Each structure stands twice: as structure tokens, then as C-alpha cells.
VEXZAGU-578922 format. One record per residue (C-alpha): residue number from 1; residue in three letters; x negated, y negated, z negated. Coordinates in nm, 4 decimals. Example, Ala and Ser with C-alpha at 12.3 -4.5 7.8 and 13.67 -1.06 7.14 Angstrom:
% VEXZAGU-578922
num:residuo:c1:c2:c3
1:ala:-1.2300:0.4500:-0.7800
2:ser:-1.3670:0.1060:-0.7140
This chain:
% VEXZAGU-578922
num:residuo:c1:c2:c3
1:met:-1.6360:0.6221:0.9576
2:arg:-1.6873:0.5729:0.6076
3:leu:-1.4807:0.3615:0.3246
4:val:-1.7400:0.1723:0.1437
5:pro:-1.6913:-0.0897:-0.1563
6:val:-1.7902:-0.4425:-0.0360
7:arg:-1.9952:-0.4612:-0.3431
8:lys:-2.2139:-0.1780:-0.1788
9:leu:-2.2283:-0.3323:0.1615
10:gln:-2.5903:-0.3495:0.3305
11:glu:-2.7161:-0.5911:0.6201
12:gly:-2.7221:-0.4082:0.9208
13:met:-2.4104:-0.1775:0.8416
14:arg:-2.1613:-0.2053:1.1386
15:ile:-1.7700:-0.2803:1.0786
16:gly:-1.5794:0.0162:1.1630
17:lys:-1.2246:-0.1078:1.1135
18:lys:-1.0446:-0.4302:1.1900
19:ile:-1.0578:-0.6798:0.9309
20:tyr:-0.7053:-0.9056:0.9534
21:ser:-0.5895:-1.2370:0.7923
22:asp:-0.2388:-1.2558:0.6018
23:glu:-0.0826:-1.3134:0.9704
24:gly:-0.2327:-1.0153:1.1184
25:ile:-0.4697:-1.2444:1.3183
26:ile:-0.7975:-1.0444:1.3332
27:leu:-1.0918:-1.1723:1.1096
28:leu:-1.3645:-0.9272:1.2098
29:ala:-1.3434:-0.6895:1.4709
30:asp:-1.4811:-0.3100:1.5045
31:gly:-1.8418:-0.2919:1.5798
32:val:-1.9791:-0.6114:1.4163
33:glu:-2.2921:-0.5954:1.2415
34:leu:-2.2942:-0.7192:0.8933
35:thr:-2.5488:-1.0252:0.7557
36:ala:-2.5790:-1.1402:0.4251
37:ser:-2.3299:-1.4471:0.4893
38:leu:-2.0741:-1.2139:0.6170
39:ile:-2.0964:-0.9986:0.3024
40:arg:-2.0988:-1.2980:0.1041
41:arg:-1.7620:-1.4325:0.3120
42:leu:-1.6011:-1.0408:0.2536
43:ile:-1.6788:-1.0927:-0.1461
44:glu:-1.5045:-1.4263:-0.1222
45:leu:-1.1996:-1.3123:0.0698
46:asp:-1.1491:-1.0747:-0.2253
47:ile:-1.1918:-0.7473:0.0333
48:gly:-1.2421:-0.4444:-0.2027
49:tyr:-1.3363:-0.1951:0.0475
50:ile:-1.3963:-0.1700:0.4290
51:tyr:-1.4811:0.1057:0.6853
52:ile:-1.8189:0.1063:0.8536
53:glu:-1.9658:0.3006:1.1324
54:asp:-2.2894:0.5318:1.1025
55:gly:-2.4068:0.8509:1.2055
56:leu:-2.3220:1.0690:0.9289
57:thr:-1.9709:1.0108:0.9985
58:glu:-1.9262:0.9510:1.3675
59:gly:-1.6261:1.0865:1.4998
60:ile:-1.4166:1.0770:1.1836
61:glu:-1.1086:0.9009:1.2969
62:ile:-0.8861:0.6865:1.0564
63:pro:-0.5189:0.7178:1.1465
64:glu:-0.3011:0.4178:1.1564
65:met:0.0449:0.3867:1.0150
66:leu:0.1367:0.0762:1.2751
67:gln:0.0007:0.0088:1.5889
68:glu:-0.1641:-0.3159:1.5834
69:glu:0.1160:-0.5125:1.7483
70:thr:0.3706:-0.3824:1.5559
71:arg:0.1975:-0.5170:1.2822
72:arg:0.1002:-0.8481:1.4129
73:ile:0.4545:-0.9183:1.4854
74:ala:0.5981:-0.7896:1.1559
75:leu:0.3434:-1.0154:0.9298
76:gln:0.3930:-1.2910:1.1490
77:asn:0.7727:-1.2338:1.0951
78:ile:0.7711:-1.1690:0.7100
79:arg:0.5514:-1.5267:0.6996
80:lys:0.7363:-1.7202:0.9095
81:asn:1.0604:-1.6566:0.7064
82:phe:0.9291:-1.6455:0.3704
83:lys:0.7520:-1.9447:0.4210
84:arg:1.1009:-2.1139:0.5464
85:leu:1.2592:-2.0027:0.2144
86:ser:0.9747:-2.1068:-0.0045
87:glu:1.0164:-2.4488:0.1114
88:thr:1.3834:-2.4579:0.0075
89:ser:1.4256:-2.6054:-0.3186
90:lys:1.7041:-2.4551:-0.4116
91:ile:1.8808:-2.1190:-0.3039
92:ala:2.0937:-2.2431:-0.0146
93:lys:2.4123:-2.0415:0.1135
94:gly:2.3398:-1.8733:0.4393
95:tyr:2.0136:-1.7760:0.6082
96:tyr:2.1909:-1.6496:0.8973
97:his:1.8714:-1.5769:1.0667
98:leu:1.7288:-1.3535:0.8211
99:gly:1.9239:-1.0229:0.9561
100:lys:1.8729:-1.0658:1.3020
101:asp:1.4884:-1.1485:1.2478
102:phe:1.4304:-0.8722:0.9923
103:gly:1.6806:-0.6134:1.1621
104:lys:1.4494:-0.6554:1.5099
105:val:1.1386:-0.5849:1.3018
106:met:1.2824:-0.2797:1.1227
107:glu:1.3772:-0.1259:1.4722
108:ser:0.9747:-0.1562:1.5467
109:ile:0.8425:-0.0122:1.2379
110:leu:1.1244:0.2584:1.1939
111:cys:1.0522:0.4042:1.5512
112:glu:0.7063:0.4114:1.5207
113:val:0.6770:0.5835:1.1609
114:ser:0.9380:0.8292:1.2947
115:ser:0.7506:0.9159:1.5950
116:gln:0.4662:1.0478:1.3584
117:glu:0.5065:1.4114:1.3198
118:asp:0.4311:1.4641:0.9323
119:ser:0.3687:1.1203:0.8798
120:met:0.1787:1.0711:0.5587
121:ile:0.0773:0.7440:0.3213
122:leu:-0.2306:0.6354:0.4204
123:leu:-0.3992:0.3219:0.3228
124:met:-0.2988:0.0354:0.5396
125:asp:-0.5299:-0.1898:0.6825
126:met:-0.8243:-0.3464:0.5852
127:ser:-0.7161:-0.7357:0.5056
128:thr:-0.7646:-1.0252:0.2712
129:ala:-0.6175:-1.0716:-0.0655
130:asp:-0.4797:-1.4014:0.0368
131:gln:-0.0920:-1.3967:0.0712
132:tyr:-0.0820:-1.0895:-0.0813
133:leu:0.3009:-1.1197:-0.0626
134:tyr:0.3551:-1.0847:0.3325
135:lys:0.1207:-0.7622:0.3204
136:his:0.2787:-0.5820:0.0044
137:ser:0.6027:-0.6326:0.1868
138:leu:0.5072:-0.4289:0.5285
139:asn:0.3188:-0.1820:0.3230
140:val:0.6172:-0.1082:0.0684
141:cys:0.8500:-0.1079:0.3768
142:val:0.6339:0.1819:0.5460
143:tyr:0.5479:0.3765:0.2549
144:thr:0.9074:0.4002:0.1707
145:leu:1.0386:0.4858:0.4737
146:val:0.7760:0.7647:0.4818
147:leu:0.9448:0.8677:0.1616
148:gly:1.2659:0.8518:0.3147
149:ile:1.2169:1.0223:0.6300
150:ala:1.0835:1.3365:0.4017
151:asn:1.3569:1.3020:0.2145
152:gly:1.5887:1.3580:0.4952
153:tyr:1.7885:1.0461:0.5380
154:thr:1.9602:0.9551:0.8807
155:gln:1.8317:0.6607:1.1082
156:glu:2.1006:0.4589:0.9445
157:gln:1.9961:0.5184:0.6078
158:leu:1.6282:0.4860:0.6857
159:met:1.7520:0.0821:0.8269
160:val:1.9236:-0.0066:0.5252
161:leu:1.6268:0.1446:0.2992
162:gly:1.3497:-0.0312:0.4968
163:leu:1.5259:-0.3710:0.4795
164:gly:1.5750:-0.3087:0.1067
165:ala:1.2148:-0.2231:0.0974
166:leu:1.0889:-0.4825:0.3296
167:leu:1.3036:-0.7620:0.1517
168:his:1.2350:-0.6371:-0.2017
169:asp:1.0320:-0.8972:-0.3052
170:ile:1.2130:-1.2156:-0.1248
171:gly:1.2922:-1.3530:-0.4511
172:lys:0.9130:-1.4409:-0.5225
173:thr:0.9471:-1.6975:-0.2541
174:gln:1.1300:-1.9353:-0.5203
175:ile:0.8574:-1.8713:-0.7764
176:pro:0.6363:-2.1506:-0.7872
177:gln:0.2318:-2.0758:-0.6421
178:arg:0.0928:-2.1648:-0.9559
179:val:0.2820:-1.9054:-1.1205
180:leu:0.2723:-1.6591:-0.8237
181:phe:-0.1008:-1.6763:-0.7323
182:lys:-0.2308:-1.7430:-1.0764
183:pro:-0.5223:-1.5123:-1.1585
184:gln:-0.5052:-1.5389:-1.5519
185:lys:-0.2488:-1.3969:-1.7883
186:leu:0.0616:-1.5719:-1.7737
187:thr:0.2339:-1.7583:-2.0113
188:asp:0.5875:-1.6445:-2.1729
189:glu:0.7635:-1.9147:-1.9656
190:glu:0.5674:-1.8347:-1.6666
191:phe:0.6102:-1.4445:-1.7084
192:arg:1.0122:-1.5369:-1.7656
193:met:0.9829:-1.7098:-1.4382
194:met:0.8624:-1.4313:-1.2542
195:arg:1.0644:-1.1897:-1.3722
196:ala:1.3380:-1.3717:-1.2151
197:his:1.2518:-1.2894:-0.8952
198:thr:1.4548:-0.9931:-0.8961
199:asp:1.7970:-1.1761:-0.9652
200:ile:1.6724:-1.4451:-0.7127
201:gly:1.6200:-1.2033:-0.4645
202:tyr:1.9595:-1.0493:-0.4969
203:lys:2.1429:-1.3699:-0.4733
204:ile:1.9475:-1.4669:-0.1418
205:leu:2.0663:-1.1110:0.0257
206:lys:2.4099:-1.0355:-0.1230
207:asp:2.6015:-1.2466:0.1485
208:glu:2.3645:-1.2332:0.4268
209:pro:2.5479:-1.1531:0.7484
210:asn:2.3536:-0.8282:0.8665
211:ile:2.1911:-0.7336:0.5717
212:pro:2.3278:-0.4406:0.3755
213:leu:2.4437:-0.5132:0.0174
214:leu:2.2277:-0.1942:-0.0734
215:ala:1.9178:-0.4005:0.0451
216:ala:1.9874:-0.6519:-0.1711
217:his:2.0306:-0.4094:-0.4641
218:cys:1.6777:-0.2817:-0.3931
219:ala:1.5399:-0.6447:-0.4600
220:tyr:1.7700:-0.6318:-0.7634
221:gln:1.6585:-0.3022:-0.9066
222:his:1.2875:-0.2463:-0.8060
223:his:1.1722:-0.3194:-1.1310
224:glu:1.4105:-0.1196:-1.3342
225:arg:1.3003:0.2202:-1.4782
226:leu:1.4539:0.5408:-1.5737
227:asn:1.4191:0.5185:-1.9623
228:gly:1.5680:0.1431:-1.9377
229:ser:1.2567:-0.0026:-1.9994
230:gly:1.2807:-0.2018:-1.6539
231:tyr:1.4465:-0.5415:-1.5674
232:pro:1.6798:-0.7326:-1.4997
233:arg:1.9380:-0.5697:-1.6487
234:gly:1.7581:-0.2642:-1.7955
235:ile:1.9896:-0.0074:-1.6419
236:lys:1.9030:0.3921:-1.6731
237:gly:1.8883:0.6954:-1.4763
238:ser:2.1449:0.7347:-1.2040
239:asp:2.2724:0.3963:-1.2738
240:ile:1.9645:0.2713:-1.0696
241:his:2.0396:0.3255:-0.6604
242:glu:1.8202:0.5958:-0.5293
243:tyr:1.7055:0.3354:-0.2809
244:ala:1.5811:0.1362:-0.5337
245:gln:1.4081:0.4398:-0.6731
246:trp:1.1918:0.5031:-0.3748
247:val:1.0975:0.1538:-0.3346
248:ala:0.9962:0.0989:-0.6975
249:leu:0.7268:0.3961:-0.6237
250:ala:0.5867:0.2379:-0.3037
251:tyr:0.6038:-0.1130:-0.4990
252:ser:0.4088:0.0539:-0.7791
253:tyr:0.1473:0.2312:-0.5556
254:asp:0.0803:-0.0478:-0.2896
255:ala:0.0177:-0.2786:-0.6304
256:met:-0.2380:-0.0767:-0.7583
257:thr:-0.3989:0.0124:-0.3965
258:ser:-0.4331:-0.3321:-0.3189
259:his:-0.7175:-0.5925:-0.4045
260:arg:-0.5548:-0.8514:-0.6499
261:val:-0.6981:-1.2124:-0.7456
262:tyr:-0.7012:-1.0695:-1.1037
263:arg:-0.8182:-0.6899:-1.0344
264:pro:-0.9880:-0.4854:-0.7708
265:ala:-0.8058:-0.2094:-0.6206
266:met:-0.7405:0.1777:-0.7431
267:leu:-0.8022:0.4533:-0.4973
268:pro:-0.5133:0.6399:-0.3811
269:his:-0.5919:0.9248:-0.6384
270:gln:-0.6289:0.6948:-0.9055
271:ala:-0.2920:0.5294:-0.8372
272:val:-0.1346:0.8644:-0.8003
273:glu:-0.2305:0.9562:-1.1687
274:val:-0.1020:0.6329:-1.3039
275:leu:0.2029:0.6883:-1.1213
276:tyr:0.2640:1.0524:-1.3007
277:ser:0.1966:0.9391:-1.6502
278:gly:0.5474:0.7743:-1.5812
279:ser:0.7014:1.1092:-1.4580
280:gly:1.0286:1.1512:-1.6164
281:thr:1.0210:0.8313:-1.7982
282:leu:0.9604:0.5763:-1.5411
283:tyr:1.0256:0.7468:-1.2108
284:glu:1.2130:1.0804:-1.1220
285:gln:0.9819:1.4101:-1.1299
286:lys:1.1075:1.5206:-0.8071
287:lys:1.0827:1.1820:-0.6299
288:leu:0.7155:1.1594:-0.7627
289:glu:0.6708:1.5400:-0.6192
290:leu:0.7620:1.4178:-0.2691
291:phe:0.5490:1.1218:-0.3012
292:arg:0.2585:1.3217:-0.4047
293:asp:0.3132:1.5653:-0.0920
294:arg:0.3164:1.2548:0.1374
295:val:0.0313:1.0517:0.0177
296:ala:-0.3406:1.0971:0.1461
297:ile:-0.4883:1.0786:-0.2196
298:tyr:-0.8031:1.1281:-0.0478
299:pro:-0.8305:0.9195:0.2738
300:pro:-1.0441:0.9768:0.5571
301:gly:-1.3563:0.8223:0.5260
302:leu:-1.4142:0.8324:0.1692
303:thr:-1.7285:0.9583:0.0003
304:val:-1.6628:1.2552:-0.2286
305:lys:-1.8777:1.4713:-0.4675
306:leu:-1.7928:1.8360:-0.5036
307:ser:-1.8001:2.0809:-0.7943
308:thr:-2.1037:2.2545:-0.5969
309:gly:-2.3019:1.9012:-0.6550
310:glu:-2.3153:1.8527:-0.2475
311:thr:-2.2087:1.4852:-0.1265
312:gly:-1.9520:1.4303:0.1844
313:val:-1.6940:1.2430:0.3657
314:ile:-1.3512:1.3284:0.3763
315:ser:-1.3348:1.3979:0.7726
316:lys:-0.9456:1.5239:0.8263
317:ile:-0.6438:1.5855:0.5810
318:his:-0.3874:1.8414:0.6058
319:ser:-0.0613:1.7033:0.5954
320:asn:0.0599:2.0300:0.4294
321:met:-0.2275:2.0258:0.1621
322:pro:-0.3337:1.6304:0.1327
323:his:-0.5360:1.7467:-0.1908
324:arg:-0.7282:1.9849:-0.0156
325:pro:-0.9235:1.7895:0.2954
326:val:-1.2049:1.8666:0.5261
327:ile:-1.5277:1.7174:0.4094
328:arg:-1.8387:1.6406:0.6030
329:ile:-2.1213:1.7703:0.4132
330:phe:-2.4223:1.5385:0.4310
331:gly:-2.5804:1.5898:0.0907
332:asp:-2.7094:1.9090:-0.1203
333:ala:-2.6791:1.9638:-0.4597
334:glu:-3.0321:1.7887:-0.5353
335:gly:-2.9090:1.4855:-0.3425
336:gln:-3.1528:1.5426:-0.0598
337:met:-2.9717:1.4313:0.2828
338:leu:-2.9429:1.7226:0.5254
339:gln:-3.0698:1.7621:0.8797
340:thr:-2.7335:1.8750:1.0339
341:pro:-2.4269:1.8039:0.8181
342:tyr:-2.1604:2.0359:0.8330
343:glu:-1.7736:2.0545:0.7548
344:met:-1.5920:2.2491:0.4612
345:asp:-1.2060:2.3111:0.4616
346:leu:-1.1304:2.2706:0.1076
347:ala:-0.7997:2.4417:0.2182
348:arg:-1.0033:2.7522:0.2500
349:thr:-1.2645:2.7361:0.0127
350:leu:-1.0280:2.7311:-0.2901
351:ser:-1.3147:2.7676:-0.5402
352:val:-1.4504:2.4199:-0.4717
353:ile:-1.3014:2.1155:-0.6005
354:ile:-1.3660:1.7587:-0.5626
355:thr:-1.5107:1.5897:-0.9009
356:glu:-1.5899:1.2572:-0.7915
357:val:-1.5252:0.9626:-0.5496
358:asp:-1.7100:0.6552:-0.4254
359:gly:-1.5831:0.3141:-0.5160
360:gly:-1.2248:0.2057:-0.6570
361:ala:-1.1142:0.0447:-1.0187
362:glu:-1.0817:0.2537:-1.2981
363:ala:-0.7617:0.4466:-1.3458
364:glu:-0.6760:0.2562:-1.6388
365:pro:-0.3242:0.1656:-1.7865
366:ile:-0.2131:-0.1750:-1.5539
367:ser:0.0721:-0.4033:-1.5857
368:leu:0.3177:-0.3343:-1.2967
369:glu:0.5942:-0.5653:-1.4422
370:tyr:0.6232:-0.8502:-1.1584
């Protein structure tokens, strides 16, 4: 399979990986042949890139972080509970179903992520930009758990961390949709309303039965930053709980690598570059280093160009050296297609580096303030 920007799709290409709705329902199955109308529809759905099948990349498998059924159930649960909260005009006392519902979801997610040896942060499923909040909540949960496992947390700690990550944006259920999904720049008043979601999320969660107080603090603190430039309280360094710091990293990464109504998605290596620009100021350096070691910065299926001038597709990643993947070379330095593609392992060919990648937005400073 090969990862292709939607703007470069051509009629006759075949979908290699399912495309989902905001509820986790399959919109387009793998193997479907693309027509002009389907390509237009993908563009209308604000999907940044999809996986396609072709002869050059036959046999290249794209690992899944979650099984399809687990993903579907989790998204439906998030959607059901978040919609119920969004239909409440004010923060009521006692959403006694939250701890029970999300606790069961967390057990399933944690079981799957924990069972994967040397689990890595991979691009999640191809899905629409509609109702971004639901998918974002699930993605941040899964990414944070990978980091927590790599950091050596116990299962009990991972449950709390995972719940905090899954519910970190629950306060946005109380933000008007005209503000939450506005494609243009927010006004000062709208910006103030949006930033209030951290305080609102904490108030929703702090007294909930079966929701640990630390999970509520993840909702409260995931926009705080080491140098005090964050919100809502502008606290610094170790005053920010370490769980919230992990959630902040996963939140920022997913925000950059997800297609939004107001900007296209970045590719993983670009997002990591932006995160590292905040090393020691916005994010703790040791946490960033662990994050870098667990993220597939060049995901399988990505088309790349090498310092040799050759072109190929990422066919495999090494969990211990994710920045030095295996490349299936299909184009020579002169731009000619090879009759017989071959594999080059950058972990063994240290003189060769990746110089260009195909697709993704420019890695330029963007706002992650809400």
C-alpha cells in the first residue's frame, strides 16, 4: 500500500485501507476503484490523504494501532456521551454514567495497546474531518498510552492516564458548535470561549464517580506549558502534572497530523520537528526524546526520495530505529522506473538519508492554543 495525498489521486486507483465516518462506520471499503466523483467526494469530506493499492507496493502492510471493532465501539461511546453532554445547556451535577461507560472502553483500548510488543505511534485510521473532536479524543488516548507504556507505568497508572487522555477535551462539549467548528480565525470573545474548555472539563470530571481526580487534572492542564505560557493558570514546570504533560504531547501531535477545516494535515516527521522547536520551553526534553523514539516519523506506505536521488516507499519500520526504515526502491536517480524494485534498509545503509517526502502540509508554526 502507498500513502497518497487526496489532491494527487487519479481515476482507476484502488483504495488500500478503509475510510471511516466520525462514528467509525466504513464509508469506503478497501479495494474500491476510485472514480472522478469519488475523488471529488473525498475532497469534500476534507480527507488529506488515503492509502491506495498498486503493484509497486504489493505486500506492504499498514499496521493497525486498534482493531476495527474496538475503534468502532470506542468512537460510538465517545460520540454518545459527548453529544449527551453537548445537549445540556449548563454543567449539571452528576453524569454518573461517564465513569462506567468510559471505564469499559479504556479497558479494551489498554488491553489492545498493551498486548503489542514495542508498540509505536502510527497514523490512525483514514477518516473524515467531520466531528474531529471524537476521533481526536480516541487518537490522543491511544498515543498517550503508548508513551505511558514506554515510560514504565503500571496498569493501574495507565488506566488513569488513559482516561485523562480520552476525556481531555470533554469541556468542548459545552462550547457552541459555531465556535468549535469555525474555519476562520476566532474573534477575541470566541477565543476566550474556546480556552474555557479546560476549566469546564475539570468541573465536569472532578466529582464524577469512578473518574480519578488526576484524569480531571489532565483535562484542566493539557494546555499548560513548561515556561508558563499555557492556560488556564499559566503554571510552570513540575507544577504541571506529568500525566497532563504526556497528554499535551499527544494532543499537539494529533492536532498537527489530523486534517482540519482550516488547515491540511502535517506528516509525522514535520509534526515532530515542530514539537522539538518547543523542547525545554513548551515540553520537557526527556519526554520529547521518548516520544521521538516511539513515533513512526516515516509511516509505512509513505513515498520518499533519498540522498542518492532514488525514489521509493517505506515498506517497514524498525521499532528501535524508527527514523531509519526499510525502503522499497522503485525509481532510479534519473527518475526512471525500475523493472525490478528492491529493498534498501537504512538501518544498514547509514550513508543514505531521506531528503524529501510526498504529501503533507508545510512544517510551519501553527496555533495549538485550543
